[in-house]
C-alpha positions as CSV (number, residue, x, y, z in Angstrom):
1,X,120.0,80.1,91.6
2,X,122.9,80.7,93.8
3,X,124.7,78.0,91.9
4,X,126.0,74.8,93.6
5,X,129.5,74.8,94.4
6,X,132.0,72.5,94.1
7,X,132.8,70.8,97.6
8,X,135.7,71.8,99.8
9,X,136.6,71.0,103.4
10,X,134.9,73.1,106.1
11,X,134.3,73.1,109.8
12,X,134.7,69.7,111.9
13,X,131.1,69.3,112.9
14,X,127.7,70.3,110.9
15,X,126.3,72.3,113.7
16,X,122.8,71.3,113.9
17,X,120.1,72.2,111.4
18,X,118.8,76.0,111.7
19,X,115.3,75.3,112.8
20,X,112.1,76.9,111.8
21,X,110.1,74.1,113.1
22,X,106.7,75.0,115.0
23,X,106.6,71.6,116.7
24,X,103.4,70.4,117.9
25,X,104.3,69.2,121.5
26,X,101.5,67.0,123.2
27,X,101.2,67.6,127.4
28,X,102.3,64.7,129.3
29,X,100.1,62.9,131.8
30,X,101.4,64.3,134.7
31,X,101.9,67.8,133.3
32,X,101.2,70.6,136.2
33,X,98.0,72.6,135.3
34,X,98.6,76.0,133.2
35,X,98.8,79.1,135.1
36,X,96.1,81.7,135.2
37,X,95.3,83.6,132.0
38,X,97.6,86.8,132.2
39,X,97.6,89.6,129.7
40,X,97.3,89.2,126.0
41,X,100.8,89.4,124.6
42,X,101.6,92.1,122.0
43,X,102.5,91.2,118.4
44,X,106.1,92.0,119.4
45,X,106.3,89.6,122.7
46,X,104.2,86.9,120.5
47,X,106.9,86.6,117.8
48,X,109.8,87.3,120.0
49,X,110.8,90.7,118.4
50,X,111.2,92.3,121.8
51,X,113.9,89.8,122.6
52,X,116.4,89.7,119.7
53,X,119.6,88.2,119.6
54,X,122.8,89.7,119.8
55,X,123.9,88.4,116.3
56,X,120.6,89.7,114.9
57,X,121.2,93.4,116.1
58,X,124.6,93.6,115.5
59,X,124.1,92.7,111.9
60,X,121.2,95.0,111.3
61,X,123.4,97.6,112.4
62,X,126.0,96.8,110.3
63,X,123.9,95.9,106.8
64,X,121.3,98.5,107.4
65,X,123.5,101.4,108.8
66,X,121.3,101.7,112.2
67,X,122.2,102.6,115.6
68,X,121.5,100.0,118.2
69,X,118.2,101.8,119.5
70,X,116.9,101.8,116.1
71,X,117.7,98.2,115.2
72,X,115.7,97.3,118.1
73,X,113.0,99.6,117.7
74,X,112.7,98.4,114.0
75,X,112.1,94.8,115.3
76,X,109.4,95.5,117.3
77,X,107.5,97.9,114.9
78,X,107.8,95.3,112.1
79,X,106.2,92.7,114.0
80,X,103.5,95.1,115.4
81,X,102.9,96.5,111.5
82,X,102.5,93.0,110.4
83,X,99.7,92.2,112.7
84,X,97.8,95.5,111.9
85,X,98.1,94.9,108.1
86,X,96.6,91.6,108.6
87,X,93.8,92.9,110.2
88,X,93.4,95.3,107.3
89,X,93.5,92.8,104.8
90,X,91.0,90.8,106.1
91,X,88.8,93.8,106.4
92,X,89.5,95.2,102.7
93,X,88.8,91.8,101.2
94,X,89.1,92.1,97.3
95,X,90.2,95.9,97.6
96,X,93.2,94.9,99.3
97,X,96.4,96.1,97.4
98,X,99.2,95.4,99.2
99,X,101.0,96.6,102.3
100,X,104.9,97.7,103.4
101,X,107.0,99.4,105.8
102,X,109.2,102.1,105.6
103,X,111.8,104.2,107.6
104,X,115.2,103.4,109.3
105,X,113.2,102.0,112.1
106,X,109.9,100.6,110.1
107,X,107.9,103.0,111.8
108,X,105.5,103.9,108.9
109,X,103.0,101.6,107.7
110,X,101.3,101.9,104.3
111,X,98.1,99.8,103.2
112,X,96.9,100.3,99.5
113,X,93.4,99.9,98.7
114,X,91.3,100.2,95.3
115,X,88.7,102.0,97.3
116,X,89.0,105.7,98.8
117,X,86.3,105.0,101.4
118,X,88.7,102.3,103.1
119,X,91.1,105.2,104.0
120,X,89.3,106.1,107.3
121,X,89.7,102.4,108.3
122,X,93.2,102.2,107.5
123,X,94.0,105.4,109.3
124,X,92.1,104.2,112.3
125,X,94.8,101.3,112.6
126,X,97.8,103.7,112.7
127,X,98.4,103.1,108.9
128,X,99.1,105.7,105.9
129,X,96.4,104.8,103.1
130,X,97.1,104.5,99.8
131,X,94.5,104.5,97.2
132,X,95.4,102.7,93.7
133,X,94.0,101.4,90.9
134,X,94.6,97.7,90.9
135,X,94.3,95.1,93.6
136,X,96.8,92.8,94.7
137,X,94.6,90.0,93.3
138,X,94.4,91.9,89.8
139,X,98.4,92.3,89.8
140,X,98.9,88.7,90.7
141,X,96.6,87.6,87.8
142,X,98.6,90.2,85.5
143,X,101.8,88.2,86.7
144,X,100.5,85.1,86.0
145,X,100.2,85.9,82.4
146,X,103.3,86.9,82.0
147,X,105.0,84.0,83.3
148,X,102.8,81.9,81.1
149,X,104.2,83.7,78.3
150,X,107.8,83.7,79.5
151,X,107.4,79.8,79.6
152,X,106.6,79.7,75.9
153,X,109.2,82.3,74.8
154,X,112.3,81.2,73.2
155,X,114.7,83.5,74.9
156,X,112.9,83.5,78.5
157,X,116.4,84.2,80.1
158,X,116.1,87.6,78.7
159,X,113.5,88.6,80.8
160,X,114.6,86.4,83.9
161,X,112.6,88.3,86.8
162,X,108.9,89.3,86.9
163,X,107.3,90.4,90.1
164,X,104.2,92.2,91.8
165,X,105.6,96.0,93.4
166,X,102.8,97.0,95.5
167,X,104.5,100.0,96.3
168,X,104.2,101.4,92.8
169,X,100.8,99.3,92.2
170,X,102.7,97.9,89.0
171,X,103.8,94.1,87.8
172,X,107.7,94.7,87.0
173,X,109.4,92.7,84.3
174,X,113.3,92.5,84.6
175,X,114.6,92.1,81.2
176,X,117.9,92.3,79.7
177,X,116.7,95.0,77.1
178,X,113.7,97.2,76.5
179,X,113.0,95.1,73.4
180,X,112.9,91.7,75.2
181,X,110.5,93.2,77.8
182,X,108.3,94.7,75.2
183,X,108.2,91.2,73.2
184,X,107.2,89.4,76.4
185,X,104.4,92.0,77.3
186,X,103.1,91.7,73.6
187,X,103.2,87.8,73.8
188,X,101.3,87.9,77.4
189,X,98.6,90.3,75.6
190,X,98.6,92.5,78.6
191,X,98.3,96.3,78.9
192,X,101.7,98.2,79.7
193,X,99.6,100.2,81.7
194,X,100.1,98.3,84.8
195,X,103.5,96.8,83.9
196,X,107.0,98.6,84.3
197,X,110.3,97.1,82.6
198,X,113.5,97.3,84.6
199,X,116.5,96.7,82.2
200,X,119.4,95.1,83.6
201,X,122.2,92.6,82.3
202,X,122.0,90.6,85.9
203,X,121.2,87.0,85.2
204,X,120.2,85.6,88.6
205,X,121.9,82.2,89.2
206,X,121.2,79.4,91.5
207,X,123.5,79.6,94.9
208,X,124.6,76.2,95.9
209,X,127.8,75.4,98.0
210,X,123.2,71.4,109.8
211,X,122.8,74.9,112.7
212,X,121.3,76.5,109.8
213,X,123.8,78.4,107.5
214,X,126.6,75.2,108.0
215,X,127.8,73.5,105.0
216,X,126.9,70.0,103.7
217,X,128.3,68.5,100.8
218,X,126.0,66.5,98.2
219,X,127.6,63.2,96.5
220,X,130.9,64.4,97.8
221,X,130.7,66.8,94.8
222,X,129.0,69.9,95.6
223,X,128.4,72.0,98.4
224,X,125.2,73.5,99.9
225,X,124.0,75.4,103.2
226,X,121.5,74.1,105.8
227,X,118.4,75.9,106.2
228,X,116.0,75.0,109.1
229,X,115.6,72.0,111.2
230,X,112.8,70.1,110.7
231,X,110.8,66.9,111.7
232,X,108.7,64.5,110.1
233,X,107.1,61.9,112.4
234,X,109.9,60.0,114.2
235,X,112.6,61.3,111.1
236,X,115.0,64.3,111.7
237,X,116.4,66.7,108.9
238,X,116.6,69.7,107.5
239,X,115.3,72.0,104.8
240,X,117.1,73.3,101.8
241,X,116.9,74.5,98.6
242,X,115.7,71.8,95.7
243,X,118.5,72.6,93.3
244,X,120.9,71.3,96.0
245,X,120.0,67.7,95.1
246,X,117.4,65.3,94.0
247,X,115.9,62.4,96.2
248,X,118.4,59.6,97.0
249,X,121.4,62.1,96.8
250,X,123.6,61.5,99.9
251,X,124.9,64.1,101.8
252,X,127.9,64.4,104.3
253,X,129.4,67.2,106.5
254,X,132.6,69.0,105.6
255,X,134.6,66.6,107.0
256,X,133.0,63.6,105.0
257,X,131.1,62.3,107.9
258,X,127.7,60.6,106.5
259,X,125.1,62.6,107.0
260,X,121.6,62.1,105.4
261,X,119.8,61.6,102.2
262,X,117.2,63.7,100.2
263,X,114.0,62.6,101.1
264,X,112.2,65.0,98.5
265,X,113.1,67.8,96.4
266,X,111.4,70.3,94.1
267,X,113.0,72.1,91.4
268,X,112.1,73.9,89.1
269,X,108.8,75.1,89.5
270,X,110.0,75.5,93.1
271,X,113.1,75.6,94.8
272,X,112.5,73.2,98.0
273,X,113.9,69.9,99.5
274,X,114.5,68.2,102.6
275,X,117.2,66.1,103.8
276,X,116.8,63.0,106.4
277,X,119.7,62.5,108.8
278,X,121.0,59.8,110.4
279,X,120.8,59.2,114.4
280,X,124.2,60.9,114.8
281,X,122.7,64.3,114.3
282,X,120.4,66.3,116.3
283,X,118.0,68.8,115.2
284,X,118.1,72.4,117.0
285,X,116.1,75.7,116.7
286,X,119.0,77.4,115.9
287,X,120.8,79.1,112.8
288,X,124.6,80.5,112.3
289,X,125.0,84.2,113.0
290,X,127.6,86.7,113.4
291,X,130.9,85.6,114.3
292,X,129.7,82.0,114.8
293,X,127.3,82.9,117.6
294,X,123.5,81.1,117.0
295,X,120.1,82.9,116.7
296,X,117.2,81.1,117.8
297,X,114.3,80.1,115.7
298,X,110.7,80.6,117.3
299,X,108.3,80.5,114.5
300,X,107.6,81.0,110.6
301,X,105.4,83.9,110.5
302,X,106.0,85.9,107.4
303,X,107.5,89.1,107.3
304,X,106.2,92.1,105.0
305,X,107.7,94.1,102.4
306,X,110.1,96.6,103.5
307,X,110.8,94.4,106.7
308,X,114.6,93.7,107.4
309,X,115.9,89.9,107.0
310,X,119.2,88.4,107.5
311,X,120.7,85.3,106.1
312,X,123.0,82.4,106.9
313,X,125.5,81.0,104.7
314,X,128.4,78.6,104.4
315,X,130.3,81.0,101.8
316,X,129.7,84.7,103.3
317,X,128.3,84.2,106.8
318,X,125.7,86.4,108.0
319,X,124.1,89.5,106.2
320,X,121.2,91.7,106.2
321,X,118.8,93.6,103.8
322,X,115.1,94.0,103.4
323,X,112.3,92.4,101.4
324,X,111.7,93.8,98.0
325,X,108.9,91.7,96.7
326,X,107.0,89.0,97.3
327,X,105.5,86.0,94.8
328,X,108.2,86.8,92.5
329,X,109.2,84.5,89.4
330,X,112.7,83.8,88.3
331,X,114.1,82.3,85.2
332,X,117.3,80.4,85.9
333,X,119.5,78.3,83.3
334,X,118.0,75.5,84.9
335,X,114.3,76.2,84.6
336,X,111.8,78.8,86.2
337,X,110.9,79.2,89.8
338,X,107.8,80.7,91.3
339,X,106.9,82.3,94.4
340,X,110.2,83.9,95.6
341,X,110.8,86.6,97.5
342,X,113.3,89.3,96.3
343,X,115.5,90.6,98.6
344,X,118.5,93.4,99.0
345,X,120.5,90.8,101.2
346,X,124.1,89.8,99.4
347,X,124.9,85.9,98.7
348,X,127.2,83.8,96.7
349,X,127.6,80.3,95.2
350,X,127.6,77.8,98.1
351,X,124.9,80.0,100.4
352,X,122.0,78.1,98.7
353,X,119.9,76.5,101.0
354,X,120.9,78.6,103.9
355,X,118.4,80.1,106.1
356,X,116.5,83.4,105.9
357,X,115.3,85.2,109.5
358,X,113.1,88.0,110.0
359,X,114.0,88.7,114.1
360,X,113.2,85.3,115.3
361,X,110.9,84.2,112.7
362,X,111.9,81.6,109.7
363,X,111.4,83.0,106.5
364,X,112.8,81.0,103.9
365,X,115.7,79.4,102.3
366,X,118.3,80.9,99.3
367,X,117.7,80.3,96.1
368,X,119.5,82.3,93.7
369,X,120.5,86.0,92.8
370,X,123.2,88.2,91.2
371,X,126.0,90.4,92.4
372,X,128.2,89.2,95.4
373,X,129.1,90.4,98.8
374,X,131.6,92.7,97.9
375,X,129.7,94.7,95.6
376,X,126.5,94.2,96.7
377,X,123.5,92.2,95.0
378,X,119.8,90.9,95.0
379,X,119.0,87.4,96.2
380,X,115.6,85.3,96.2
381,X,114.6,82.7,98.6
382,X,112.1,80.2,98.7
383,X,109.6,80.7,101.5
384,X,109.6,78.1,104.4
385,X,106.1,77.7,105.0
386,X,105.0,76.2,101.5
387,X,108.4,73.9,102.1
388,X,106.6,72.6,105.7
389,X,103.2,72.3,103.9
390,X,104.3,70.6,100.7
391,X,106.4,68.0,102.4
392,X,104.3,67.6,105.4
393,X,107.4,68.9,107.7
394,X,107.2,70.6,111.5
395,X,109.5,73.3,111.8
396,X,111.8,73.1,115.2
397,X,111.6,75.9,117.3
398,X,112.7,77.4,120.3
399,X,109.2,78.6,121.4
400,X,108.1,77.6,124.4
401,X,104.9,75.3,124.3
402,X,101.8,75.5,125.9
403,X,101.0,72.8,128.8
404,X,97.1,73.6,128.4
405,X,95.3,70.7,126.7
406,X,93.7,71.5,123.5
407,X,89.8,71.9,123.1
408,X,88.0,69.1,121.6
409,X,86.8,70.8,118.6
410,X,85.2,68.6,116.2
411,X,84.5,70.9,113.6
412,X,86.0,70.3,110.1
413,X,88.0,73.3,110.1
414,X,89.2,72.9,113.8
415,X,92.9,74.6,114.3
416,X,95.4,72.3,114.9
417,X,99.4,72.3,115.7
418,X,101.7,71.6,112.6
419,X,99.5,72.9,110.2
420,X,100.4,75.9,107.8
421,X,97.8,78.7,108.0
422,X,97.7,81.4,105.3
423,X,96.4,85.1,105.8
424,X,92.7,84.9,105.3
425,X,92.3,81.3,106.4
426,X,89.5,80.3,109.2
427,X,89.6,78.3,111.8
428,X,87.2,76.8,114.9
429,X,88.9,76.9,118.3
430,X,87.3,76.3,121.6
431,X,83.8,76.6,119.6
432,X,84.8,80.2,118.4
433,X,85.6,81.1,114.9
434,X,88.9,83.0,114.1
435,X,90.4,84.2,110.9
436,X,94.3,84.3,110.2
437,X,96.3,87.5,110.1
438,X,99.8,86.4,109.3
439,X,100.6,83.2,107.3
440,X,102.6,81.0,109.5
441,X,102.9,77.2,110.9
442,X,100.7,76.5,114.2
443,X,102.0,75.4,117.2
444,X,100.6,74.8,120.8
445,X,102.0,77.9,122.3
446,X,100.3,80.1,119.4
447,X,96.3,79.0,120.2
448,X,94.3,81.6,118.4
449,X,92.6,82.7,121.5
450,X,95.8,84.0,123.2
451,X,97.5,85.4,119.7
452,X,95.5,88.4,118.4
453,X,99.0,89.2,116.5
454,X,98.1,85.9,114.4
455,X,94.4,85.5,114.8
456,X,91.4,87.9,114.7
457,X,88.2,86.8,116.4
458,X,85.1,86.7,113.8
């Protein structure tokens, strides 16, 4: 974890809760008829990658050493690659072994498969094909065995991180020594053939210390950072890290003004929480960017391995990096957390709970890491879609909502706004079947028939 930071005085107003909420908006009775259908939007247009904020572009140029043109192109390429990878994942089924982008502008998409015959289908989507021996499902099963062995180990802190590296088709164990890694692998009863060992003295710690990224204090003692604005029924609030507080803990802004109460929190196991705020606080679809400027949140479409991400926090501000691995397991001093995403973004104590963005899409909240923003480091975030799903929250977004009436589908799997859909899920919309291409929370403007970047007609 990026450990909780003792409270200290900060900015006067808690600048809104950076929001990734895909809010479901119902049309008013006197709403005007929707315009005639136009051209189907590209993935970049659907996700807002073609209109990034100045704060996002400036940080990408600084932290990833890009030119303005490269930063702009990268965001568009990442959005388009995600849609192509989603279609291929559904096509390859059990043979799918992961996908990633590379290059300064993320112009190269690689999709891995365990079946050589799939290579032509992958190339037809404009991607490079990698034929490997283990599927993504196989690697995740192997990682689960290592995670279970770590929970039984007396010195779990000596092997604090486990994750699947799709680029090498291996499960990686990060350990303080080779001996500790070998002991874990032996205890798990798995073959060393598919396990790589990374020896490092780093021990991730929790980073604790409402626009997302602004500071808030817990029980007038510790400081964390606001994640994203959310709603649950009539209750406004924000998502943050679970290690920041327990249900019933109270929060205040840096000036000591009463703010809210933790409604739910999970830690360890997962690292997620949400705070319900008082009537004096308003939710906004914004996070705090470079130089105090704000960045709009348009949705929660999950970024792929290799994609760029930027993080906001009350200690170190706005920093960018790339996604290294997904579904990582980290053992902190306080316990083990599963399902985290590993990144190259730096963070420090007090940044915990702050938001991660990929272009305009909310990704998650800071959990923990190692290093700092002076020398560099590694951080992990809790993905936002599980937070929304587990707690029944709706992300607050800046995405324009559709005024068109929703079709009255009666199927048990009818598409519904506010629901979190994982890649591969199937739904019925307007009596037509669709399959999800990228994990996201549904909203009115993203109906399946008009978003081929998110849904594939079956």
